[in-house]
N, CA, C and O atoms as a CHARMM CRD file, in Angstrom:
* protein
*
  264
    1    1 MET  N    -40.12900   1.66700  38.92300 PROA 1      0.00000
    2    1 MET  CA   -39.41000   1.98300  37.70000 PROA 1      0.00000
    3    1 MET  C    -39.06100   0.66900  36.99100 PROA 1      0.00000
    4    1 MET  O    -38.41400  -0.19500  37.58300 PROA 1      0.00000
    5    2 PRO  N    -39.47900   0.50800  35.73400 PROA 2      0.00000
    6    2 PRO  CA   -39.23800  -0.76900  35.04800 PROA 2      0.00000
    7    2 PRO  C    -37.77900  -0.93500  34.64600 PROA 2      0.00000
    8    2 PRO  O    -37.06900   0.03100  34.36500 PROA 2      0.00000
    9    3 GLN  N    -37.36900  -2.16300  34.62900 PROA 3      0.00000
   10    3 GLN  CA   -36.00200  -2.49600  34.23500 PROA 3      0.00000
   11    3 GLN  C    -35.91200  -2.54800  32.71000 PROA 3      0.00000
   12    3 GLN  O    -36.87100  -2.90000  32.02400 PROA 3      0.00000
   13    4 LEU  N    -34.73600  -2.19000  32.20300 PROA 4      0.00000
   14    4 LEU  CA   -34.50100  -2.24600  30.77100 PROA 4      0.00000
   15    4 LEU  C    -34.17900  -3.68600  30.37200 PROA 4      0.00000
   16    4 LEU  O    -33.25000  -4.30000  30.89500 PROA 4      0.00000
   17    5 ASP  N    -34.96300  -4.20400  29.44000 PROA 5      0.00000
   18    5 ASP  CA   -34.77600  -5.59600  29.01000 PROA 5      0.00000
   19    5 ASP  C    -33.63200  -5.65700  27.99100 PROA 5      0.00000
   20    5 ASP  O    -33.75700  -5.16100  26.87100 PROA 5      0.00000
   21    6 THR  N    -32.53500  -6.26500  28.39200 PROA 6      0.00000
   22    6 THR  CA   -31.35800  -6.34500  27.50900 PROA 6      0.00000
   23    6 THR  C    -31.16800  -7.74700  26.93700 PROA 6      0.00000
   24    6 THR  O    -30.11600  -8.04700  26.37200 PROA 6      0.00000
   25    7 SER  N    -32.15600  -8.59000  27.07600 PROA 7      0.00000
   26    7 SER  CA   -32.00100  -9.96900  26.61200 PROA 7      0.00000
   27    7 SER  C    -31.95100 -10.05400  25.08600 PROA 7      0.00000
   28    7 SER  O    -31.35200 -10.98900  24.55400 PROA 7      0.00000
   29    8 THR  N    -32.55400  -9.11700  24.37200 PROA 8      0.00000
   30    8 THR  CA   -32.56900  -9.18800  22.91100 PROA 8      0.00000
   31    8 THR  C    -31.43300  -8.40400  22.26900 PROA 8      0.00000
   32    8 THR  O    -31.28400  -8.41600  21.04700 PROA 8      0.00000
   33    9 TRP  N    -30.63900  -7.73000  23.07500 PROA 9      0.00000
   34    9 TRP  CA   -29.56900  -6.92000  22.50400 PROA 9      0.00000
   35    9 TRP  C    -28.54800  -7.75900  21.74500 PROA 9      0.00000
   36    9 TRP  O    -28.06200  -7.35000  20.69000 PROA 9      0.00000
   37   10 SER  N    -28.23500  -8.89500  22.26600 PROA 10     0.00000
   38   10 SER  CA   -27.20100  -9.71700  21.62200 PROA 10     0.00000
   39   10 SER  C    -27.63300 -10.15200  20.22200 PROA 10     0.00000
   40   10 SER  O    -26.83800 -10.09400  19.28400 PROA 10     0.00000
   41   11 ILE  N    -28.88000 -10.58400  20.07500 PROA 11     0.00000
   42   11 ILE  CA   -29.35000 -11.01200  18.75600 PROA 11     0.00000
   43   11 ILE  C    -29.46700  -9.81700  17.80900 PROA 11     0.00000
   44   11 ILE  O    -29.22500  -9.95200  16.61000 PROA 11     0.00000
   45   12 VAL  N    -29.83500  -8.66200  18.33500 PROA 12     0.00000
   46   12 VAL  CA   -29.92600  -7.46200  17.50000 PROA 12     0.00000
   47   12 VAL  C    -28.53000  -7.06100  17.01800 PROA 12     0.00000
   48   12 VAL  O    -28.35500  -6.74200  15.84200 PROA 12     0.00000
   49   13 ILE  N    -27.55600  -7.07400  17.89100 PROA 13     0.00000
   50   13 ILE  CA   -26.18900  -6.69400  17.51700 PROA 13     0.00000
   51   13 ILE  C    -25.61200  -7.70000  16.52900 PROA 13     0.00000
   52   13 ILE  O    -24.98100  -7.31200  15.54600 PROA 13     0.00000
   53   14 LEU  N    -25.82100  -8.97100  16.77900 PROA 14     0.00000
   54   14 LEU  CA   -25.29800  -9.99400  15.86300 PROA 14     0.00000
   55   14 LEU  C    -25.96100  -9.91100  14.49000 PROA 14     0.00000
   56   14 LEU  O    -25.28800 -10.04100  13.46800 PROA 14     0.00000
   57   15 SER  N    -27.25400  -9.69800  14.46400 PROA 15     0.00000
   58   15 SER  CA   -27.93200  -9.59700  13.16900 PROA 15     0.00000
   59   15 SER  C    -27.51200  -8.32700  12.42700 PROA 15     0.00000
   60   15 SER  O    -27.42700  -8.33200  11.19900 PROA 15     0.00000
   61   16 MET  N    -27.25100  -7.24700  13.15500 PROA 16     0.00000
   62   16 MET  CA   -26.78800  -6.02500  12.51800 PROA 16     0.00000
   63   16 MET  C    -25.39600  -6.22800  11.91100 PROA 16     0.00000
   64   16 MET  O    -25.14400  -5.79100  10.78900 PROA 16     0.00000
   65   17 ILE  N    -24.51200  -6.87400  12.62700 PROA 17     0.00000
   66   17 ILE  CA   -23.16600  -7.13600  12.11500 PROA 17     0.00000
   67   17 ILE  C    -23.22700  -8.03900  10.88700 PROA 17     0.00000
   68   17 ILE  O    -22.52900  -7.80100   9.90100 PROA 17     0.00000
   69   18 LEU  N    -24.04700  -9.05400  10.94500 PROA 18     0.00000
   70   18 LEU  CA   -24.19900  -9.95500   9.81000 PROA 18     0.00000
   71   18 LEU  C    -24.77400  -9.21900   8.60000 PROA 18     0.00000
   72   18 LEU  O    -24.31400  -9.41900   7.47600 PROA 18     0.00000
   73   19 THR  N    -25.75800  -8.38400   8.82200 PROA 19     0.00000
   74   19 THR  CA   -26.36000  -7.62400   7.72800 PROA 19     0.00000
   75   19 THR  C    -25.34800  -6.65700   7.11400 PROA 19     0.00000
   76   19 THR  O    -25.27300  -6.53600   5.89100 PROA 19     0.00000
   77   20 LEU  N    -24.58100  -5.97700   7.93700 PROA 20     0.00000
   78   20 LEU  CA   -23.55700  -5.07300   7.42100 PROA 20     0.00000
   79   20 LEU  C    -22.49500  -5.82500   6.62500 PROA 20     0.00000
   80   20 LEU  O    -22.03800  -5.35400   5.58300 PROA 20     0.00000
   81   21 PHE  N    -22.11100  -6.98500   7.11800 PROA 21     0.00000
   82   21 PHE  CA   -21.12100  -7.79000   6.41000 PROA 21     0.00000
   83   21 PHE  C    -21.63800  -8.19600   5.03200 PROA 21     0.00000
   84   21 PHE  O    -20.92500  -8.08300   4.03500 PROA 21     0.00000
   85   22 ILE  N    -22.86200  -8.66100   4.98500 PROA 22     0.00000
   86   22 ILE  CA   -23.45500  -9.07900   3.70200 PROA 22     0.00000
   87   22 ILE  C    -23.59100  -7.89100   2.76100 PROA 22     0.00000
   88   22 ILE  O    -23.32200  -8.01100   1.56600 PROA 22     0.00000
   89   23 MET  N    -24.00400  -6.75500   3.28500 PROA 23     0.00000
   90   23 MET  CA   -24.14800  -5.57000   2.42500 PROA 23     0.00000
   91   23 MET  C    -22.81100  -5.12900   1.84900 PROA 23     0.00000
   92   23 MET  O    -22.72600  -4.78000   0.67100 PROA 23     0.00000
   93   24 PHE  N    -21.76900  -5.14200   2.66900 PROA 24     0.00000
   94   24 PHE  CA   -20.45700  -4.75800   2.17000 PROA 24     0.00000
   95   24 PHE  C    -19.93100  -5.77200   1.15800 PROA 24     0.00000
   96   24 PHE  O    -19.28600  -5.39800   0.17900 PROA 24     0.00000
   97   25 GLN  N    -20.20100  -7.03000   1.39000 PROA 25     0.00000
   98   25 GLN  CA   -19.76400  -8.04400   0.42200 PROA 25     0.00000
   99   25 GLN  C    -20.45000  -7.84000  -0.91900 PROA 25     0.00000
  100   25 GLN  O    -19.81500  -7.94400  -1.96800 PROA 25     0.00000
  101   26 LEU  N    -21.71400  -7.55800  -0.88800 PROA 26     0.00000
  102   26 LEU  CA   -22.44500  -7.32000  -2.13400 PROA 26     0.00000
  103   26 LEU  C    -21.95800  -6.05000  -2.83400 PROA 26     0.00000
  104   26 LEU  O    -21.85800  -6.00000  -4.05900 PROA 26     0.00000
  105   27 LYS  N    -21.66100  -5.04400  -2.04400 PROA 27     0.00000
  106   27 LYS  CA   -21.18900  -3.78900  -2.62200 PROA 27     0.00000
  107   27 LYS  C    -19.81600  -3.97600  -3.26100 PROA 27     0.00000
  108   27 LYS  O    -19.56100  -3.46600  -4.35200 PROA 27     0.00000
  109   28 ILE  N    -18.94500  -4.69700  -2.59000 PROA 28     0.00000
  110   28 ILE  CA   -17.59600  -4.91400  -3.11000 PROA 28     0.00000
  111   28 ILE  C    -17.62600  -5.84100  -4.32200 PROA 28     0.00000
  112   28 ILE  O    -16.82700  -5.67800  -5.24400 PROA 28     0.00000
  113   29 SER  N    -18.52600  -6.79700  -4.32900 PROA 29     0.00000
  114   29 SER  CA   -18.55500  -7.75600  -5.44100 PROA 29     0.00000
  115   29 SER  C    -19.00100  -7.11800  -6.75700 PROA 29     0.00000
  116   29 SER  O    -18.78100  -7.69300  -7.82300 PROA 29     0.00000
  117   30 LYS  N    -19.61700  -5.94900  -6.69800 PROA 30     0.00000
  118   30 LYS  CA   -20.05900  -5.28100  -7.91900 PROA 30     0.00000
  119   30 LYS  C    -18.95400  -4.45900  -8.57000 PROA 30     0.00000
  120   30 LYS  O    -19.11500  -3.98800  -9.69600 PROA 30     0.00000
  121   31 HSD  N    -17.85100  -4.28600  -7.88400 PROA 31     0.00000
  122   31 HSD  CA   -16.74000  -3.51700  -8.44300 PROA 31     0.00000
  123   31 HSD  C    -15.98900  -4.36700  -9.45900 PROA 31     0.00000
  124   31 HSD  O    -15.80800  -5.57100  -9.27600 PROA 31     0.00000
  125   32 HSD  N    -15.56100  -3.71900 -10.52400 PROA 32     0.00000
  126   32 HSD  CA   -14.74900  -4.39600 -11.53200 PROA 32     0.00000
  127   32 HSD  C    -13.32400  -3.89200 -11.39600 PROA 32     0.00000
  128   32 HSD  O    -12.99600  -2.76700 -11.77300 PROA 32     0.00000
  129   33 PHE  N    -12.50200  -4.74800 -10.85300 PROA 33     0.00000
  130   33 PHE  CA   -11.10800  -4.37300 -10.66100 PROA 33     0.00000
  131   33 PHE  C    -10.33100  -4.67500 -11.92700 PROA 33     0.00000
  132   33 PHE  O    -10.61600  -5.66900 -12.59400 PROA 33     0.00000
  133   34 PRO  N     -9.34900  -3.84200 -12.27900 PROA 34     0.00000
  134   34 PRO  CA    -8.58400  -4.09800 -13.50600 PROA 34     0.00000
  135   34 PRO  C     -7.71400  -5.34700 -13.36900 PROA 34     0.00000
  136   34 PRO  O     -7.32900  -5.74900 -12.27200 PROA 34     0.00000
  137   35 MET  N     -7.42600  -5.93100 -14.50200 PROA 35     0.00000
  138   35 MET  CA    -6.57300  -7.11500 -14.50600 PROA 35     0.00000
  139   35 MET  C     -5.14900  -6.70500 -14.13900 PROA 35     0.00000
  140   35 MET  O     -4.78400  -5.53200 -14.21600 PROA 35     0.00000
  141   36 ASN  N     -4.35100  -7.69800 -13.73700 PROA 36     0.00000
  142   36 ASN  CA    -2.95800  -7.41400 -13.43400 PROA 36     0.00000
  143   36 ASN  C     -2.24000  -7.01100 -14.71400 PROA 36     0.00000
  144   36 ASN  O     -2.38300  -7.68200 -15.73600 PROA 36     0.00000
  145   37 PRO  N     -1.48100  -5.94100 -14.67700 PROA 37     0.00000
  146   37 PRO  CA    -0.79400  -5.52000 -15.90100 PROA 37     0.00000
  147   37 PRO  C      0.30800  -6.50100 -16.27400 PROA 37     0.00000
  148   37 PRO  O      1.03100  -7.00500 -15.41400 PROA 37     0.00000
  149   38 LYS  N      0.42200  -6.76000 -17.55900 PROA 38     0.00000
  150   38 LYS  CA     1.46000  -7.65500 -18.03700 PROA 38     0.00000
  151   38 LYS  C      2.61000  -6.82100 -18.57800 PROA 38     0.00000
  152   38 LYS  O      2.38500  -5.77200 -19.18200 PROA 38     0.00000
  153   39 PRO  N      3.82500  -7.27300 -18.36900 PROA 39     0.00000
  154   39 PRO  CA     4.95900  -6.48900 -18.87300 PROA 39     0.00000
  155   39 PRO  C      4.97900  -6.47700 -20.39400 PROA 39     0.00000
  156   39 PRO  O      4.74400  -7.49500 -21.04500 PROA 39     0.00000
  157   40 LYS  N      5.26100  -5.31900 -20.93600 PROA 40     0.00000
  158   40 LYS  CA     5.30600  -5.16700 -22.37200 PROA 40     0.00000
  159   40 LYS  C      6.69700  -5.48800 -22.88100 PROA 40     0.00000
  160   40 LYS  O      7.69500  -5.10800 -22.26800 PROA 40     0.00000
  161   41 GLN  N      6.76000  -6.17900 -23.98900 PROA 41     0.00000
  162   41 GLN  CA     8.04100  -6.46600 -24.61200 PROA 41     0.00000
  163   41 GLN  C      8.40400  -5.29500 -25.51100 PROA 41     0.00000
  164   41 GLN  O      7.80300  -5.08700 -26.56500 PROA 41     0.00000
  165   42 THR  N      9.37100  -4.55700 -25.08400 PROA 42     0.00000
  166   42 THR  CA     9.80100  -3.42800 -25.90100 PROA 42     0.00000
  167   42 THR  C     11.25300  -3.64400 -26.29400 PROA 42     0.00000
  168   42 THR  O     12.08800  -4.01300 -25.46800 PROA 42     0.00000
  169   43 SER  N     11.53400  -3.41300 -27.54100 PROA 43     0.00000
  170   43 SER  CA    12.91600  -3.52700 -27.99200 PROA 43     0.00000
  171   43 SER  C     13.60300  -2.18900 -27.77000 PROA 43     0.00000
  172   43 SER  O     13.02400  -1.14100 -28.05300 PROA 43     0.00000
  173   44 PRO  N     14.81100  -2.21400 -27.27500 PROA 44     0.00000
  174   44 PRO  CA    15.49300  -0.94900 -27.03000 PROA 44     0.00000
  175   44 PRO  C     15.79100  -0.24000 -28.35200 PROA 44     0.00000
  176   44 PRO  O     16.24900  -0.84600 -29.32100 PROA 44     0.00000
  177   45 LEU  N     15.52200   1.02400 -28.35200 PROA 45     0.00000
  178   45 LEU  CA    15.75200   1.81100 -29.55300 PROA 45     0.00000
  179   45 LEU  C     17.22100   2.21400 -29.61200 PROA 45     0.00000
  180   45 LEU  O     17.73800   2.86100 -28.70100 PROA 45     0.00000
  181   46 LYS  N     17.87300   1.82800 -30.68000 PROA 46     0.00000
  182   46 LYS  CA    19.28000   2.16500 -30.85100 PROA 46     0.00000
  183   46 LYS  C     19.39200   3.35700 -31.78100 PROA 46     0.00000
  184   46 LYS  O     18.98000   3.30500 -32.94000 PROA 46     0.00000
  185   47 SER  N     19.94300   4.40900 -31.26400 PROA 47     0.00000
  186   47 SER  CA    20.11400   5.59600 -32.09100 PROA 47     0.00000
  187   47 SER  C     21.60400   5.80900 -32.33400 PROA 47     0.00000
  188   47 SER  O     22.41300   5.69100 -31.41300 PROA 47     0.00000
  189   48 ASN  N     21.95000   6.11200 -33.53700 PROA 48     0.00000
  190   48 ASN  CA    23.34600   6.34000 -33.88800 PROA 48     0.00000
  191   48 ASN  C     23.68500   7.81200 -33.69500 PROA 48     0.00000
  192   48 ASN  O     23.30600   8.67500 -34.48700 PROA 48     0.00000
  193   49 MET  N     24.39100   8.05700 -32.64200 PROA 49     0.00000
  194   49 MET  CA    24.84200   9.41400 -32.36100 PROA 49     0.00000
  195   49 MET  C     26.31000   9.50300 -32.76500 PROA 49     0.00000
  196   49 MET  O     27.03000   8.50800 -32.68800 PROA 49     0.00000
  197   50 PRO  N     26.75600  10.66300 -33.19000 PROA 50     0.00000
  198   50 PRO  CA    28.15800  10.77300 -33.61900 PROA 50     0.00000
  199   50 PRO  C     29.14700  10.43800 -32.51600 PROA 50     0.00000
  200   50 PRO  O     30.21700   9.89100 -32.78500 PROA 50     0.00000
  201   51 TRP  N     28.79900  10.76300 -31.27000 PROA 51     0.00000
  202   51 TRP  CA    29.74200  10.47800 -30.19200 PROA 51     0.00000
  203   51 TRP  C     29.71000   9.00800 -29.78000 PROA 51     0.00000
  204   51 TRP  O     30.59600   8.56000 -29.05200 PROA 51     0.00000
  205   52 GLU  N     28.72300   8.25800 -30.22200 PROA 52     0.00000
  206   52 GLU  CA    28.70100   6.83700 -29.91200 PROA 52     0.00000
  207   52 GLU  C     29.56100   6.03700 -30.87700 PROA 52     0.00000
  208   52 GLU  O     30.00000   4.93500 -30.54700 PROA 52     0.00000
  209   53 GLU  N     29.80400   6.56700 -32.04200 PROA 53     0.00000
  210   53 GLU  CA    30.59200   5.83900 -33.02500 PROA 53     0.00000
  211   53 GLU  C     32.08100   5.94600 -32.75100 PROA 53     0.00000
  212   53 GLU  O     32.84800   5.06800 -33.14600 PROA 53     0.00000
  213   54 LYS  N     32.49400   6.99600 -32.09000 PROA 54     0.00000
  214   54 LYS  CA    33.90700   7.21300 -31.82000 PROA 54     0.00000
  215   54 LYS  C     34.20900   6.87500 -30.37300 PROA 54     0.00000
  216   54 LYS  O     33.38300   7.04400 -29.47600 PROA 54     0.00000
  217   55 TRP  N     35.43500   6.38900 -30.18500 PROA 55     0.00000
  218   55 TRP  CA    35.87600   6.12700 -28.82700 PROA 55     0.00000
  219   55 TRP  C     36.40000   7.42500 -28.25300 PROA 55     0.00000
  220   55 TRP  O     37.28200   8.06300 -28.82900 PROA 55     0.00000
  221   56 THR  N     35.85800   7.80800 -27.12400 PROA 56     0.00000
  222   56 THR  CA    36.30300   9.04300 -26.49600 PROA 56     0.00000
  223   56 THR  C     36.80200   8.73600 -25.10100 PROA 56     0.00000
  224   56 THR  O     36.37000   7.77900 -24.45700 PROA 56     0.00000
  225   57 LYS  N     37.70000   9.55300 -24.66100 PROA 57     0.00000
  226   57 LYS  CA    38.24700   9.38600 -23.32400 PROA 57     0.00000
  227   57 LYS  C     38.11200  10.70400 -22.59100 PROA 57     0.00000
  228   57 LYS  O     38.44600  11.75900 -23.13100 PROA 57     0.00000
  229   58 ILE  N     37.63200  10.64900 -21.38100 PROA 58     0.00000
  230   58 ILE  CA    37.47200  11.84400 -20.57500 PROA 58     0.00000
  231   58 ILE  C     38.62600  11.87800 -19.58500 PROA 58     0.00000
  232   58 ILE  O     38.81200  10.95200 -18.79600 PROA 58     0.00000
  233   59 TYR  N     39.39000  12.94400 -19.63800 PROA 59     0.00000
  234   59 TYR  CA    40.52600  13.09000 -18.72200 PROA 59     0.00000
  235   59 TYR  C     40.09500  13.91700 -17.52100 PROA 59     0.00000
  236   59 TYR  O     39.51100  14.99300 -17.65000 PROA 59     0.00000
  237   60 LEU  N     40.39700  13.38700 -16.37300 PROA 60     0.00000
  238   60 LEU  CA    40.15000  14.14300 -15.16800 PROA 60     0.00000
  239   60 LEU  C     41.36200  15.02000 -14.88100 PROA 60     0.00000
  240   60 LEU  O     42.49200  14.67700 -15.22800 PROA 60     0.00000
  241   61 LEU  N     41.11400  16.12200 -14.26100 PROA 61     0.00000
  242   61 LEU  CA    42.21500  17.03300 -13.97900 PROA 61     0.00000
  243   61 LEU  C     43.23900  16.39600 -13.04800 PROA 61     0.00000
  244   61 LEU  O     44.43700  16.64400 -13.18300 PROA 61     0.00000
  245   62 LEU  N     42.78500  15.58900 -12.11600 PROA 62     0.00000
  246   62 LEU  CA    43.70800  14.99100 -11.17300 PROA 62     0.00000
  247   62 LEU  C     44.54400  13.88800 -11.80100 PROA 62     0.00000
  248   62 LEU  O     45.60300  13.54000 -11.27900 PROA 62     0.00000
  249   63 SER  N     44.08500  13.34000 -12.90700 PROA 63     0.00000
  250   63 SER  CA    44.83300  12.24400 -13.50700 PROA 63     0.00000
  251   63 SER  C     45.87800  12.72700 -14.50900 PROA 63     0.00000
  252   63 SER  O     46.68300  11.93300 -14.99500 PROA 63     0.00000
  253   64 LEU  N     45.87200  14.01200 -14.81600 PROA 64     0.00000
  254   64 LEU  CA    46.86700  14.55100 -15.73700 PROA 64     0.00000
  255   64 LEU  C     48.23100  14.61700 -15.04800 PROA 64     0.00000
  256   64 LEU  O     48.32600  14.88000 -13.84900 PROA 64     0.00000
  257   65 PRO  N     49.28100  14.37200 -15.83300 PROA 65     0.00000
  258   65 PRO  CA    50.60500  14.47800 -15.20500 PROA 65     0.00000
  259   65 PRO  C     50.93500  15.94200 -14.84500 PROA 65     0.00000
  260   65 PRO  O     50.53200  16.88500 -15.52600 PROA 65     0.00000
  261   66 LEU  N     51.66000  16.07400 -13.78200 PROA 66     0.00000
  262   66 LEU  CA    52.00900  17.42900 -13.33000 PROA 66     0.00000
  263   66 LEU  C     53.18200  17.99300 -14.09500 PROA 66     0.00000
  264   66 LEU  O     53.60100  19.12200 -13.83800 PROA 66     0.00000
């Protein structure tokens, strides 16, 4: 019964790993990733509401005198 020759397995495995690495690198390099988003300068919108023009006070029930 002949013996299985395993002397070439190491070079086959190494070449396969190298080939897979190169293929994945080429595949990933073709992707176009979006640029980093830059923060937008937005000015806060000021709306004049009737309750904003007047000073109001909210009374809590517990703070009222007994």
